[in-house]
N, C-alpha and C positions, 0 to 999 in steps of 0.2 A: 517409469512414471515421469511426468512432465511437471515442472514447477515454473510458474511465471509470477514474478513480483512486479506489481505496478506501483510506482512510488511518485510522490510529489506532495505539495502542500494541501492542506484541507480545502475542500470546496472546488477542487479542480476537475473532479469527475472520475476519480479513481474507481469508486465502488460501482458506479453506473456502468462503466466500461468493463470492469472485472466481472460483474454479474452476467453481462451479455457474453463475454468471452467464455466463461465457465459453462454457461447454458449451451452455447453452440458446439462445445467440444466434449460435453459430458464430464467436466471436471468439477471438483469441489471448490467452493469459494470460502475463503477465510479473511474477513476484513480485520485489520489490526485494531480498529477501534473497539472491537469486542473485548480483547485482552486489556486495552487501555482503560475501558470503563470498569471492568472487574478490578483491576489493580488500583484504580483511583478509589473505588469503594472500600477495598480491603486495606490498602497501605496508605493511600493518599498521594496524589500527584506531587512529585518533588521530594518526597520523604525517602529516607534511607530504605533500600530494599525494593523501591518501586520498579526500577528497570529489571532487576533480577526476577521479580514476580511476573512481570509482563512477558519477559523472555521465556520463562518456564511455561506459562499458559500457551504461548504460540508453539513452542517446540513440542510440548506434549500433544497438542492438537495435530501437528504435522506427523508425529510418530503414529498416532492413532489412524490417521488417514492413510499413511503408508502401509500399516499393518492390515488395513482393510482392502489392500490391493487396488486403490483408486488409480485411475489412469492419469490424473493430474490434479494440481492444486493451483488456484489463482489466489494470490495473497496481495492485499493492499497495505501500503506502509507509508508513513511520513518520515522520511530519512532526514535526520538532523545530525550533522557532523559536529563534534566527535561523540556526542552523547549516545547516538544510536549504534556506535561501533561495537559495543559489548554484545548487543543483540545480533548484529551482522556476523560477528565471529562465530557465535553459536549456530546461526543459520548455515553458514558456509561449511561448518563442521558436519552438521546434519546432512546436507546435500552430498558431501564427499563420502560420508559413511554409508549412505544408501545408494551411492553412484547414480544420483538423480541429475538429469539434464535440466539446467536452469537458464531462464532468460530474465533480464532485468529491463524494465521499460520505465523511463523517466518522463512523466507528463509535465507539460508546461502550457501556458496560454497567456495571452495579453491581459494586462491588469483590468481593463474595462470589462472584458468577458468574464474574468475571474470574479469580479465584484457582482456581475449580473447573476452568475451561477450561485454564489453564496447567498444572495438576497432573494433568490427565486422561491416561489410558493412551495416547491417540492422539498425544501429543507425545513419548512415550518414544522413545529412539533417534533423536532429531533434534538438530540444532545450534541449538535454540531454547531460550528460557527455559522451565524446567520446575519451578522451585521457588518456593514462596510468598515466601520471604525475598528472592530475586533480583528477583521481580516488584515487591515493595514498594519495594525500593531503587531500581529503575529508574523507577517511577512518581514517586518523590520527587525524583529528579535532574532529570527532564525534564517540560516542560509539554506534555502531549499534548492539552490542551483548546484549544490555539491553532489558529485557522483559517488556511488558506493565503491569503496576501495576493494580491490580484488574481484571486481565484477565488471564485465563489459556491458554497458547500458546503451540501449537504443533510446534516443530522445525523440519524443513525439509532441509536436505543437498541435494542440487540439482546438485552438482558437476558432477556426472556421470549419471544424469537423463535427458531425453528429456522432452519437455513440456507435452506431453501426459502421460508419466510415472509419472511426478510430479503431474499432475491433478488426476490421478488414486489414488495416495497415499493420496492426500488431501481428495478426496471423501471417501476413506476408513476410514479416521480419524475423519471426521466431523460428528456432530450429525444431524440427519434429522428430 
């Protein structure tokens, strides 16, 4: 089984790229925001147990997908050091236990393009960041340039790339 984690800040295009990558390769897609939304509703963001609950949802989903003999998983994630390291440790343990080959792709883009994406019509009526001022505050609070410890990450600047061009670059860089 193949595992690809696409990570970076909200609004950068992770899910759009992941959706196309999964479709082209017949892999399952699991966006982190699904676990985030459930954990926010059940525990409350920032409350004790939030990270543990979110980690459990994701790892349980990965276990189920692995048991179903899927050929791959594409997972989107907002990595924030050090608060995400608890999740990452569980993920790396899961990958090792199942002897799953993993690739980590860190997306980035120029600020003006990032703002354009966040404020685009396609993000309306979602539970995601949609305003420039929220994005700027979010980017100031967290270090999204940090790489995941224990993982070799490919960095992909998507500023001038379409979703299809981004997927082609990812496919060319990942091990099969």
